[in-house]
LUMBAVO-112817 format. One record per residue (C-alpha): residue number from 1; chain; x, y, z. Coordinates in steps of 0.1 Angstrom, whole numbers, always signed. Example, Ala and Ser with C-alpha at 12.3 -4.5 7.8 and 13.67 -1.06 7.14 Angstrom:
REM residues 2
 miro tido     u     v     w
    1    A  +123   -45   +78
    2    A  +137   -11   +71
//
This chain:
REM residues 501
 miro tido     u     v     w
    1    A    +0    +0    +0
    2    A   +13   +35    -8
    3    A   +26   +53   +22
    4    A   +20   +87    +7
    5    A   -17   +79    +3
    6    A   -18   +64   +38
    7    A    -2   +93   +54
    8    A   -23  +120   +41
    9    A   -51  +120   +66
   10    A   -68  +111   +98
   11    A   -86   +80  +107
   12    A  -124   +79  +104
   13    A  -131   +93  +139
   14    A  -118  +120  +162
   15    A   -85  +125  +143
   16    A   -57  +145  +159
   17    A   -26  +149  +136
   18    A    -4  +155  +166
   19    A    -6  +118  +174
   20    A    -3  +100  +141
   21    A   +20   +70  +147
   22    A   +46   +61  +122
   23    A   +75   +83  +119
   24    A  +101   +65   +99
   25    A  +115   +49  +130
   26    A   +82   +41  +148
   27    A   +89   +65  +176
   28    A   +64   +79  +200
   29    A   +70  +115  +190
   30    A   +43  +136  +174
   31    A   +42  +133  +136
   32    A   +58  +159  +114
   33    A   +44  +174   +82
   34    A   +66  +150   +63
   35    A   +47  +121   +79
   36    A   +13  +133   +70
   37    A    -2  +158   +45
   38    A   -21  +184   +65
   39    A   -31  +205   +35
   40    A   -68  +215   +35
   41    A   -73  +196    +2
   42    A   -59  +164   +14
   43    A   -77  +131    +7
   44    A   -86  +125   +43
   45    A  -108  +156   +45
   46    A  -129  +144   +16
   47    A  -163  +130   +25
   48    A  -173  +100    +4
   49    A  -208   +96    -9
   50    A  -224   +69   +14
   51    A  -242   +52   -15
   52    A  -210   +51   -36
   53    A  -190   +38    -6
   54    A  -216   +11    +0
   55    A  -214    +1   -36
   56    A  -176    +0   -33
   57    A  -178   -22    -2
   58    A  -202   -46   -21
   59    A  -177   -49   -49
   60    A  -148   -55   -25
   61    A  -168   -81    -7
   62    A  -178   -98   -39
   63    A  -142  -104   -49
   64    A  -121  -106   -17
   65    A  -145  -124    +6
   66    A  -150  -155   -17
   67    A  -113  -158   -22
   68    A  -105  -154   +15
   69    A  -132  -179   +25
   70    A  -120  -205    -1
   71    A   -85  -202   +12
   72    A   -94  -206   +49
   73    A  -119  -233   +40
   74    A   -91  -254   +24
   75    A   -67  -246   +52
   76    A   -91  -258   +79
   77    A  -102  -288   +58
   78    A   -65  -300   +56
   79    A   -60  -294   +93
   80    A   -92  -310  +107
   81    A   -96  -339   +82
   82    A   -75  -360  +106
   83    A  -108  -363  +127
   84    A  -126  -377   +97
   85    A   -97  -400   +89
   86    A   -97  -412  +125
   87    A  -131  -428  +124
   88    A  -124  -441   +89
   89    A   -97  -464  +102
   90    A   -65  -445   +98
   91    A   -51  -452  +133
   92    A   -54  -490  +128
   93    A   -39  -487   +93
   94    A    -7  -470  +104
   95    A    -5  -488  +137
   96    A   -11  -458  +159
   97    A   -24  -462  +195
   98    A   -50  -438  +208
   99    A   -22  -419  +227
  100    A    +0  -417  +195
  101    A   -29  -405  +174
  102    A   -38  -378  +200
  103    A    -1  -367  +199
  104    A    -4  -364  +161
  105    A   -34  -341  +165
  106    A   -15  -320  +192
  107    A   +19  -319  +175
  108    A    +5  -298  +147
  109    A    +2  -268  +170
  110    A   +39  -270  +181
  111    A   +50  -255  +147
  112    A   +17  -237  +141
  113    A   +22  -214  +172
  114    A   +59  -211  +166
  115    A   +55  -196  +131
  116    A   +24  -174  +136
  117    A   +42  -143  +148
  118    A   +71  -144  +123
  119    A   +47  -149   +93
  120    A   +24  -121  +104
  121    A   +53   -97  +108
  122    A   +69  -108   +74
  123    A   +36  -104   +55
  124    A   +44   -70   +41
  125    A   +80   -76   +34
  126    A   +73  -108   +14
  127    A   +40   -94    +1
  128    A    +7  -111    +7
  129    A    +5  -128   -27
  130    A   +39  -145   -25
  131    A   +37  -155   +12
  132    A    +1  -169   +12
  133    A    +5  -187   -22
  134    A   +37  -204   -11
  135    A   +23  -215   +22
  136    A    -8  -228    +5
  137    A   +11  -249   -21
  138    A   +34  -265    +5
  139    A    +6  -274   +30
  140    A   -15  -288    +1
  141    A   +13  -311   -11
  142    A   +18  -322   +25
  143    A   -18  -331   +28
  144    A   -16  -352    -3
  145    A   +15  -370    +9
  146    A    -2  -377   +43
  147    A   -22  -403   +25
  148    A    +9  -424   +21
  149    A   +23  -424   +56
  150    A   +27  -458   +71
  151    A   +37  -451  +107
  152    A   +30  -427  +135
  153    A   +64  -411  +129
  154    A   +54  -403   +93
  155    A   +22  -387  +105
  156    A   +40  -366  +131
  157    A   +64  -353  +104
  158    A   +35  -344   +81
  159    A   +16  -326  +109
  160    A   +46  -306  +118
  161    A   +51  -293   +82
  162    A   +14  -286   +80
  163    A   +14  -266  +112
  164    A   +44  -245  +101
  165    A   +27  -235   +69
  166    A    -8  -230   +82
  167    A    +5  -209  +110
  168    A    +9  -180   +86
  169    A   -25  -181   +70
  170    A   -50  -169   +96
  171    A   -29  -139  +109
  172    A   -20  -132   +73
  173    A   -56  -131   +61
  174    A   -67  -112   +92
  175    A   -40   -85   +85
  176    A   -50   -83   +49
  177    A   -86   -75   +59
  178    A   -73   -45   +80
  179    A   -56   -32   +48
  180    A   -90   -31   +31
  181    A  -117   -24   +57
  182    A  -123    +2   +84
  183    A  -124    -7  +121
  184    A  -162    -7  +122
  185    A  -164   -30   +91
  186    A  -141   -57  +104
  187    A  -161   -80  +127
  188    A  -184   -89   +98
  189    A  -154   -98   +76
  190    A  -135  -117  +103
  191    A  -167  -136  +109
  192    A  -164  -149   +73
  193    A  -131  -166   +83
  194    A  -147  -184  +112
  195    A  -178  -193   +92
  196    A  -153  -211   +69
  197    A  -142  -230  +100
  198    A  -178  -241  +104
  199    A  -183  -247   +67
  200    A  -151  -268   +66
  201    A  -166  -290   +93
  202    A  -199  -293   +74
  203    A  -182  -297   +40
  204    A  -156  -320   +55
  205    A  -182  -342   +70
  206    A  -202  -344   +38
  207    A  -171  -349   +17
  208    A  -158  -376   +40
  209    A  -192  -393   +38
  210    A  -189  -394    +0
  211    A  -152  -401    -3
  212    A  -154  -431   +21
  213    A  -175  -448    -5
  214    A  -144  -448   -27
  215    A  -128  -473    -3
  216    A  -108  -498   -23
  217    A  -106  -478   -55
  218    A   -70  -481   -69
  219    A   -63  -503   -39
  220    A   -64  -473   -15
  221    A   -84  -472   +17
  222    A  -111  -445   +21
  223    A   -91  -424   +46
  224    A   -63  -421   +20
  225    A   -87  -407    -5
  226    A   -98  -380   +20
  227    A   -63  -367   +21
  228    A   -56  -370   -16
  229    A   -88  -353   -28
  230    A   -88  -325    -2
  231    A   -51  -319    -8
  232    A   -56  -315   -46
  233    A   -84  -291   -40
  234    A   -61  -270   -18
  235    A   -34  -269   -45
  236    A   -59  -253   -69
  237    A   -67  -227   -42
  238    A   -30  -216   -44
  239    A   -36  -204   -80
  240    A   -67  -185   -68
  241    A   -46  -167   -42
  242    A   -19  -158   -67
  243    A   -42  -144   -93
  244    A   -70  -131   -70
  245    A   -54  -112   -41
  246    A   -35   -80   -51
  247    A    -6   -69   -29
  248    A   -21   -34   -28
  249    A   -59   -35   -24
  250    A   -61    +3   -32
  251    A   -51    -5   -68
  252    A   -69   -38   -71
  253    A   -73   -50  -107
  254    A  -111   -51  -105
  255    A  -115   -15   -95
  256    A  -121   +14  -119
  257    A  -103   +47  -115
  258    A  -130   +64   -94
  259    A  -131   +33   -71
  260    A   -93   +34   -67
  261    A   -95   +71   -58
  262    A  -122   +62   -32
  263    A   -99   +34   -18
  264    A   -71   +60   -14
  265    A   -95   +83    +5
  266    A  -105   +54   +28
  267    A   -68   +45   +32
  268    A   -60   +81   +42
  269    A   -89   +80   +67
  270    A   -74   +50   +83
  271    A   -39   +65   +85
  272    A   -36   +64  +123
  273    A   -50   +29  +124
  274    A   -26   +16   +97
  275    A    +5   +37  +105
  276    A   +39   +36   +89
  277    A   +48   +11   +62
  278    A   +83    +9   +78
  279    A   +90   -19  +103
  280    A  +100    -8  +138
  281    A  +110   -29  +167
  282    A   +97    -1  +190
  283    A   +62   -11  +180
  284    A   +68   -47  +188
  285    A   +82   -38  +222
  286    A   +52   -15  +229
  287    A   +28   -43  +221
  288    A   +46   -68  +244
  289    A   +38   -44  +273
  290    A    +1   -41  +263
  291    A   -22   -57  +289
  292    A   -50   -58  +262
  293    A   -30   -83  +242
  294    A   -22  -106  +271
  295    A   -58  -106  +283
  296    A   -70  -113  +247
  297    A   -45  -141  +244
  298    A   -57  -157  +276
  299    A   -93  -155  +265
  300    A   -84  -169  +231
  301    A   -67  -199  +247
  302    A   -99  -207  +266
  303    A  -121  -202  +235
  304    A   -97  -222  +213
  305    A  -100  -252  +236
  306    A  -135  -254  +223
  307    A  -127  -245  +187
  308    A  -100  -272  +182
  309    A  -116  -299  +203
  310    A  -151  -294  +189
  311    A  -141  -290  +152
  312    A  -117  -319  +152
  313    A  -135  -344  +174
  314    A  -172  -336  +167
  315    A  -176  -367  +145
  316    A  -161  -389  +173
  317    A  -183  -371  +200
  318    A  -214  -379  +179
  319    A  -203  -414  +173
  320    A  -199  -419  +211
  321    A  -236  -411  +214
  322    A  -245  -444  +196
  323    A  -244  -434  +159
  324    A  -225  -454  +133
  325    A  -195  -440  +115
  326    A  -213  -428   +84
  327    A  -241  -412  +105
  328    A  -216  -394  +127
  329    A  -201  -378   +95
  330    A  -232  -363   +80
  331    A  -248  -354  +114
  332    A  -220  -329  +119
  333    A  -232  -309   +89
  334    A  -263  -291  +105
  335    A  -243  -284  +137
  336    A  -215  -266  +118
  337    A  -239  -246   +96
  338    A  -259  -235  +126
  339    A  -228  -223  +144
  340    A  -217  -204  +113
  341    A  -250  -186  +108
  342    A  -252  -176  +145
  343    A  -217  -161  +141
  344    A  -227  -140  +111
  345    A  -257  -126  +130
  346    A  -237  -116  +161
  347    A  -208  -102  +141
  348    A  -232   -80  +122
  349    A  -247   -66  +153
  350    A  -213   -62  +170
  351    A  -201   -41  +140
  352    A  -233   -20  +141
  353    A  -230   -12  +178
  354    A  -191   -13  +180
  355    A  -194   -35  +210
  356    A  -173   -66  +213
  357    A  -167   -81  +248
  358    A  -204   -85  +259
  359    A  -212  -105  +227
  360    A  -184  -129  +234
  361    A  -197  -135  +269
  362    A  -233  -138  +256
  363    A  -223  -165  +231
  364    A  -204  -184  +258
  365    A  -235  -188  +279
  366    A  -250  -211  +252
  367    A  -218  -231  +251
  368    A  -218  -237  +289
  369    A  -254  -250  +287
  370    A  -246  -272  +257
  371    A  -216  -289  +273
  372    A  -236  -295  +305
  373    A  -263  -312  +284
  374    A  -237  -334  +268
  375    A  -221  -343  +301
  376    A  -253  -351  +320
  377    A  -270  -385  +318
  378    A  -295  -373  +292
  379    A  -310  -390  +261
  380    A  -289  -390  +229
  381    A  -313  -366  +213
  382    A  -307  -341  +241
  383    A  -270  -345  +239
  384    A  -271  -339  +201
  385    A  -291  -307  +207
  386    A  -264  -297  +231
  387    A  -238  -298  +203
  388    A  -259  -270  +185
  389    A  -256  -248  +216
  390    A  -219  -255  +219
  391    A  -215  -244  +182
  392    A  -227  -209  +191
  393    A  -198  -204  +215
  394    A  -173  -224  +194
  395    A  -173  -199  +166
  396    A  -184  -167  +181
  397    A  -160  -168  +210
  398    A  -126  -169  +191
  399    A  -139  -148  +162
  400    A  -153  -119  +181
  401    A  -124  -119  +206
  402    A   -99  -116  +177
  403    A  -119   -87  +163
  404    A  -120   -71  +198
  405    A   -82   -71  +196
  406    A   -80   -61  +160
  407    A   -99   -29  +163
  408    A   -82   -18  +195
  409    A   -46   -19  +184
  410    A   -28    +5  +160
  411    A    -7   +10  +139
  412    A    +0   -18  +115
  413    A   +31   -34  +129
  414    A   +19   -31  +165
  415    A   -13   -48  +154
  416    A    +6   -74  +135
  417    A   +26   -83  +166
  418    A    -6   -83  +187
  419    A   -24  -107  +163
  420    A    +7  -129  +161
  421    A   +12  -131  +198
  422    A   -25  -135  +206
  423    A   -28  -163  +181
  424    A    +3  -180  +194
  425    A   -11  -180  +229
  426    A   -45  -191  +218
  427    A   -34  -218  +195
  428    A   -14  -236  +222
  429    A   -49  -248  +231
  430    A   -48  -271  +201
  431    A   -20  -291  +219
  432    A   -43  -294  +250
  433    A   -74  -303  +228
  434    A   -56  -332  +213
  435    A   -48  -347  +247
  436    A   -82  -342  +264
  437    A  -102  -360  +237
  438    A   -88  -394  +238
  439    A  -114  -420  +245
  440    A  -153  -421  +243
  441    A  -175  -408  +258
  442    A  -150  -379  +261
  443    A  -160  -368  +296
  444    A  -126  -352  +302
  445    A  -126  -332  +270
  446    A  -162  -319  +275
  447    A  -157  -311  +312
  448    A  -124  -293  +304
  449    A  -142  -273  +277
  450    A  -170  -261  +300
  451    A  -144  -252  +326
  452    A  -125  -232  +300
  453    A  -157  -213  +292
  454    A  -162  -204  +328
  455    A  -126  -190  +330
  456    A  -131  -171  +298
  457    A  -162  -154  +312
  458    A  -141  -140  +341
  459    A  -113  -129  +318
  460    A  -138  -112  +294
  461    A  -153   -93  +323
  462    A  -118   -82  +334
  463    A  -108   -70  +300
  464    A  -141   -52  +294
  465    A  -136   -33  +327
  466    A  -100   -25  +318
  467    A  -108   -11  +284
  468    A  -136   +11  +298
  469    A  -111   +24  +324
  470    A   -86   +32  +295
  471    A  -113   +52  +277
  472    A  -123   +70  +308
  473    A   -86   +79  +315
  474    A   -83   +94  +280
  475    A  -115  +114  +285
  476    A  -102  +128  +318
  477    A   -68  +137  +303
  478    A   -85  +154  +273
  479    A  -108  +173  +297
  480    A   -78  +184  +318
  481    A   -91  +166  +349
  482    A   -59  +146  +354
  483    A   -23  +150  +343
  484    A   -11  +131  +313
  485    A   +15  +106  +325
  486    A   +13   +82  +296
  487    A   +47   +71  +281
  488    A   +32   +61  +248
  489    A   +10   +86  +230
  490    A    +8   +73  +194
  491    A   -14   +48  +176
  492    A   -41   +34  +198
  493    A   -27   +53  +228
  494    A   -36   +86  +212
  495    A   -63  +105  +230
  496    A   -86  +105  +200
  497    A   -85   +68  +196
  498    A  -115   +53  +214
  499    A  -114   +16  +223
  500    A  -144    -6  +215
  501    A  -156   -22  +248
//
């Protein structure tokens, strides 16, 4: 993205040019005229026609959203298809014990969390197109080759490579969205990523149901075909990334000249939010001291216990209720779809109201009830109903919590670090999820999940109170009621940057 365009103006609300972050060295000093164009005719002072901007957003969504959803759909399919392969006989075929297979699920997150922060910080240097395409091709080939592993060791190696590549995708796509959309537009778009998580479960269950009927074709077992077909699908997605996602959204190939000018205006209006294009270690250090990020990471860890346990082991959980292997595949489909639809609704409302934390807590209430129904000695129909309630928390929790961090951290490299560190903390939950869901009826896994939700509720309340206190402190400083003792006064620490509670 062009720094000259980015640095010409204020963000969309309450702009104060004294506190634009992003001098060339990422310092906390007030910006100079060289950092931002303060001329009256600058792009940032131009008011876009609301109808024209809505039309532009529709066009952006019609191109970017399908591509991003396809990419994340293929990513999560390749990650979670191990759950489908499990009940299709893969552990027995490669001689893996229940403990060894659980380790294979967990080991994925060792490299996944290790590479998240580096990939997110390198996104701009390597360019989105090159980085995301390369990662997609490598993990796709790894998925195909997983069909030919013959031992637990081979499965471990494949899962480690898969984790290293997929670790860059979610933070990368999330950062890409911040290059296109304003703060109040992001929850809805981030929701599309988590809807893909739900769709991958639904599509994966349906696909597994169909693919397992290929058992024996070319002398290959059904679980092998799951990896081969889904891996080939992901390779094709790599071409979609390369030709579909421009490195600079403001000059996207599908926009006309007027729409590109509007994109430059929108970029200028997000100047404080995006900040300097130049990397600075100062921004990374500032973020490491940010309590918002650590609280968000702790919440994400609790929410990801559900996300990775539920999305990977739902077929096994349903099978433990007394359904056969094929039934447990297709019965996951309505559960995933319901969870995704609920997320779209809550994300839309969250964006409209610019409120985040209370919606995470609200969704978690349904999850707590759902897990209790599954744990209690109830009829299988009631337990199955409980999975629908769990799905509300499974997708809303991680997605809205990530958006809550996204919109409250600026500028770009500070936010890149925040997303990387938060996702690193949160995704270590995948290691835990692989260990707590070992044997049917998965009492330990479900009990651990409901406990994680209870802890998340406490952390959400704490972060909500903390953010409200930060906003009140800024208000009192601005009103002259208290002295300004803040050490950092740029980016999201600027007085005119209001946090979303």
